[in-house]
N, C-alpha and C positions, 0 to 999 in steps of 0.2 A: 330710832331717830331717822326719819326719811325726809329729804328735802322736797318741798312742794315745787315740782318741775314748772308749773305754770307761773310761779313767782320769780324764777331765776332770771329771765330777761330783764325784769324790772330792777331786781337787785343788782345785776351787772351794770346797769346804767345809772343807778341812783348814787351818784358821787356827790360828796359834799364839798369837794375842793379839787382843783385841777393843778397839774404841774405848770411851771412857767412855760410860756409858748415855745415850742421847739421849732427851729428853723425848718422851712419846707424842704430844703436841700440836705438836711441832716439824714444820712442813711439809717441812723438808729431810730429816728422819729416814728412814733406810733400815734394813732388817733386817741382822743380822750375816751372813746368808747371801749378801748382796750386797756389803757392805763390811766388811772386817776388816783388821787389821794383821798381816802375815806376812813382814816383811823388816826389815832394819836399815839405818841410814844412818851407817855407820862414818866415812866421809870427811867428811860434813857435820858430824857431832858433833865430830870432831877440830878442824875449822875453827872451829866455834862456841866450843869450849873455849879454843883458842889465841888467836883474834882477836876474839872477842866479836861477830862479824858473821855474817850468813848471806846471802850473795849467791846469788840464784836466777836461772836463765835458762830461760825458756819458749820452746820451739821448736815452731812449729805451721805449718799450711798455710792459715791464714786470711789474708784481706786485712786490712791495718790499717784500723781504723775509729775515728778520733779522737773522733767524736761519741758513741760508746758506750764510750770508754776507761775512764771511772771505774766503769762498771757491769760491765766485763768481768771474767772470773774471775782473770786475773793481778793486776789492781788490788785485787780483793777478797781474794785470797790474801795480798798484801803487808800489807793492813790487818789482816786476821784473825790472821795469823801474828805480826805485831809485837805485837799485844795479848796473845798467848800467850807471848811471849818478852820480858818487860819488861826494860829495861836493855840489850837487844841490838839491833843495827842490822840490820834485814831490808830487802833491796832485791830487786825483781823486774824483770828486763829481759825484753824480748820480741824474738825473731827470727822474723819472718814469712817463710814460703817458700810463697807461694800456688801451688797446683796441683802440688806436688812429691810424688812417691811416697817411701816410706821410703828406698829406695836412692838416689834423687836428692837427698834431704836430707843424706846423710852428709857430703859435703865441706864444705858451708856450716855444718852444725852443728859439725863438728870445728874449723873455722876460728873460729867464734864462741866455742867453749869455750876454745880456745887463747888468744884475745885477751882474753876477759873473766874467765877464771879463776873460774867459779862454784863454790860448794860443792855445789850441787845443780842438775841439769838436769831439767826436766819436758818430756818429749818427747811431744807430741800427734801421733798417727800412726794411719794405717790407712784414713782416709776416701778419699784419692785412690787408694790401692792397690785398694780395693774398687770404686770407680767406674770405674777403668781396667782392671779384671779382671786385675790382676797375679797371677801364680801364687802361691798361698799359701806354697809352699815357698820361693820367692824372697823373699817378704815376710818370712818367718821368718828367713831368712839375713841380710837387711838389718837386722832388729831385733837379732840377735845381734852383728852388726858394730858397730852404733851403741852398744850397751851396752859392748862391749869397748873401743872407741876413747875413749869418755867416761871409763871407769874408768882407762884408761891416762893420761889427762890429769889424773887426781887428783880427779875429781868423781864424786859419786853421781848416780844417775839414777832417775827414776820414769817409767814408761810410762803415758800416758793414751790410752785408745782413743777411738773416734769417738762422735759424737752418735747418739741414737736418735730416730726419728719413725716412726709407723706408715705414713705415706705413702711415705717414702723406702725403708723396709725392704721394701715390696712390689715395688720396682723394682730394688733392689740387694741382693745377697746379702752381708751383713756378717758373719754368724756364723762362717765359717771364719777370718776375720781376727781376730775377738775371741778365738777358741779359740787361735790361734797366739800372740797376745799373752800369754795366760795360760800357755801351754806354755813359751814362751821365758823369760818372767820367772821362773817357778818354777825353771827349770833354772839360772838365773843369780843367784838370791837377790836379785831386783830386784822392787820393788813395782809391781803392776799396779793403777792407779786405774781402777775399772770404770765410767766415765762412761756407757757404752752401757746397762748393766744398771740403773744408778741412774736414768737418764732414763726407761727403760721402766717402772720401778716407779712413779715419780712420775706418769707419764701414765696408767698403768693404774689407779692409785689416785685419779685425778681431781684431782690437785694442780696440774697445769699442762696447758694445751692448746697444741700446736704446730701450725704449718702453716695458721694462720688467714689469711684474705684481708685482715683488718683490721690496719692498721699499729699501731694502739693495742694490739691483742691480741698482736701479734708482739713489740712492745717489752716488754709485760708478761711474756711468756714468756721473752724474753731476760734480763730482769732477774732473774726467779725462778731460772732454770737457772744463770746465771753466779754469782749470789749464793750459791746452795747449793753449787755446785761449788767456788767459792773457799773457802767456810767449811769444808766437809768435807775438802778437800785440806789446808787449814791444820791442821785437827784431826788428820788422819792423819799429816802430817809431824811435828807436835809429839809425837804418841804414839810414832812411830818413833824420834825423837831421845831421848825419855825411856827407851824400851825399850833403846836402844843404850847409854845411859849406865848404866842399871841393870845391864846385863850386862858392864860394864867394857870396852866396845869403843871 
């Protein structure tokens, strides 16, 4: 399975719906060419309609860091999405799988989905595959397997790609993995949350600086990035739920 590189620019821009207009002075705002709504959340919308709840499971390769828990994007996602869904109960649980590639995450992710029965899974993936130089074809196959097994459990899934920093990107080739996330999600009608391109935009626009030697500056960057990711992910999920309901799905 190889993505047709010539088609990727068209795929990236072929959005079927956009988020609500973001204020120009919002530091989190990104252009529609970076973040658009192009998928549905049929299973999550059905769950929300029947049960009035939206349990979400975040699966990632980060190490648990209780000291920054409230500032992390899963905590921000829960708070922001609850505000957008008044009268509904939103919960966000996290399954940390430090150091695991996409393929290595599959069994533990499937077990967590089976146990917790989330309406939606946010699968943060790609960092370790790029760092360990896993073949992009194998990475793409693991992505497709993860999507299929999650859907088979009755849950929707959103794929979030890796973080961006100028320093790290000089040492590790991330772009083929970002391209594969876009390719596989488009082929499976699954939403790709483009954290890599969002962070690149914020950094290039001078809204945040990453990789500082100052602990204070690193905490500031962490708070900015995770706050914006949580808010924009909540906005995106809410928009997809609305889009699904409007289409009668």
